SEZA-351550 format. One record per residue (C-alpha): residue in one letter; x, y, z. Coordinates in steps of 0.25 Angstrom, whole numbers, plus 5000, padded with zeros to 4 digits. Last residue first. Layout:
N
AXYZ ...
END
This chain:
285
D495049324921 R496249244919 L496849314907 P498149234904 M499449274908 K500549224900 L501249354900 I501449374887 E500049314883 R499249404892 A500249534887 E499649474872 D498149474876 I498249604883 T498849664870 A500349674871 I500949824866 E501949824854 R503549864857 G504249934847 L504750054855 M503650134850 R502650044853 A503150024868 L502950184869 Q501550194863 V501050074871 G501650124883 S501050274882 E499750224879 V499950144891 C499950294898 E498950324890 G497950204896 N498450244911 S497650364910 K497750524909 A499550504908 M500250634912 E500950684902 N502450674901 N502550634886 P502850494891 L501550484899 Y501450524915 F500950454924 N501750344927 D501850214936 E500350194941 L499850264929 G500350164918 V501350104910 R501849964912 F503049924904 N503449794895 G504949714890 G505449714879 M506649794880 V506149914871 A504749914880 A505549924895 I506550034887 A505350094884 A504450084897 L505650144903 Q505550284895 W504050274898 Q504150254915 K505250344917 R503750444919 S503850374932 I503750224937 V504250124928 I503549994926 A504349914915 Q504049764913 W504449624911 Q504249484906 A505049394909 G506049324898 A507349334903 P507349384918 V507149534922 S508549604926 K508849634912 I507549714913 Q507849774926 H509049834922 I508549884910 L507549954920 N508650014927 E509350074915 P508250144911 T507850214924 A506750194932 G507350174946 I507250034952 G506450044965 G506350124978 M505750244972 V504950184959 G505450204947 M505450054942 V504649954940 L505149834931 S503849734932 Y504349584929 T503249514924 A502649364929 N502649254916 D503349164921 P502749154934 I503349204948 L503149114960 G503948994958 M504948994969 D506049044958 R505149134954 L505149194969 P506549194970 E506949274957 V505749374955 N506549464966 R507749474956 I506649574950 H506449644961 G508049684964 A508049764953 D506849854958 F505449894957 C505149734950 E503649724949 M503349574947 E502149564940 P501649444945 T500549344938 V499449324945 E499149174946 N498449164960 D499349074968 K500649144960 M500049284965 L500049234978 N501449154979 A502149294973 V501449384983 Y501849294994 Q503249264987 L503649434984 T503149454999 G504349345004 F505149414996 S504949535002 N504249644995 E503849765002 F503749904997 L504149985008 G503750135008 E503550255002 L502650354995 Y502750504993 F504150534994 K504850654996 K505650764987 A504450814983 K505150824969 K506050714971 S504550634975 Y504750504978 I503750384977 A504350264985 Y504350094987 N505650064995 M505849914991 S505449754992 G505449674979 M504549614968 N503149684968 F502149584961 A501049674953 A499949564951 I499749504937 D498349434931 P497649484942 K496949394952 T495849494959 V495849404972 P497149334973 I497949474971 H496949554979 K497649504992 M499149544988 R499149684993 E498549655006 E499449515008 K500849565004 S500449675016 I500349825013 G501449935016 I501749965000 A500949894990 G501049804977 T500149714972 S499849774959 F498749714950 N499049674936 I497749644928 I498149614913 V496949664904 K495949544898 P494749614902 C495149744902 R493749824907 A493049744913 R494449674918 V494849804924 E493549834933 R493649704938 K495149694942 I494949834947 D493849784957 E494549684960 F495749754966 V494749834972 E494349724980 T495549694983 R495849804992 W497449864991 S497049994987 P498050114984 M497250234985 G496550304974 N495350334982 D494550234974 E495450124979 R496450094971 A497049964966 H498449954957 I498449894945 H499249844933 L498749844921 I499249754910 S498949754895 A499049874893 G498849954879 A497950084878 D496750004880 V497249924892 A497550074899 R496350134897 K495649974902 G496749994913 E496150134916 E494850104917 A495149984927 I495950084934 E494550174937 I493850064939 P494650004948 T494650144956 Y495950224957 P496450274943 I497550364941 A497350474930 P497450594939 C498950564940 H499650614954 S498550684961 R497750544954 N498450474964 T499850394965 A500450274973 A499450154970 G499550114955 T498650154945 L498550094932 A499850004930 A499849984913 S500549874908 L501049864894 I501549734890 L502549744876 K502249644865 Q503549554865 M504749574858 
END
């Protein structure tokens, strides 16, 4: 098997420090967490922007500040900026991409109900419609192609993998685009071994893919991804807890656990240079 590429999702958008004190907000905090993740073995940093008070941000200048701070600390790391949002126009959530030109940008591959539901409280803490019509998908794919930004195709359900097909047929998806199999979001496919195996079998032969699992089930399904030849993502956006059920104190701790898991299962971790070679993604900056 090829070496395993580890991604770290540093901060997300839906949670805050009342949920986990280690979640970074400011560009410097995000960059410092990125450095901890890279030092531990991550090659890709998936990043949402936040205002200094922790609220989600779509201001281009915040993304610019984040990229500058990350590059100062991690000159070669593969930067992956988010583009997904609820209740924001496609133009608003994509405007930072032509300016910052990250290596990768997240590309949400279908519309869905998106929610955070508490079984304990028996209520929704977040719910909305995640709009990604085929018209929106074409807009996003064209913008990424025009700016030479590689899509990271986030597939939250079984049908989302198939939604890539017409875009490939139109020549909008490059060969090195990665399928991200996102599991465990309320409104999307559940985080079970059976569902992950089904999703893996649906990915076109030869394509790069990674497992993204929301919740503490992350570690079980990361193990399945590793033994089936794929990659996986860790980090405070997806799961606050380490395999021993202790809350992580940094993204670096999450990555360290991912590295240990992969090596226990016979997978070596790709360096940033090796990840760029595997993904056919030379450094541009």
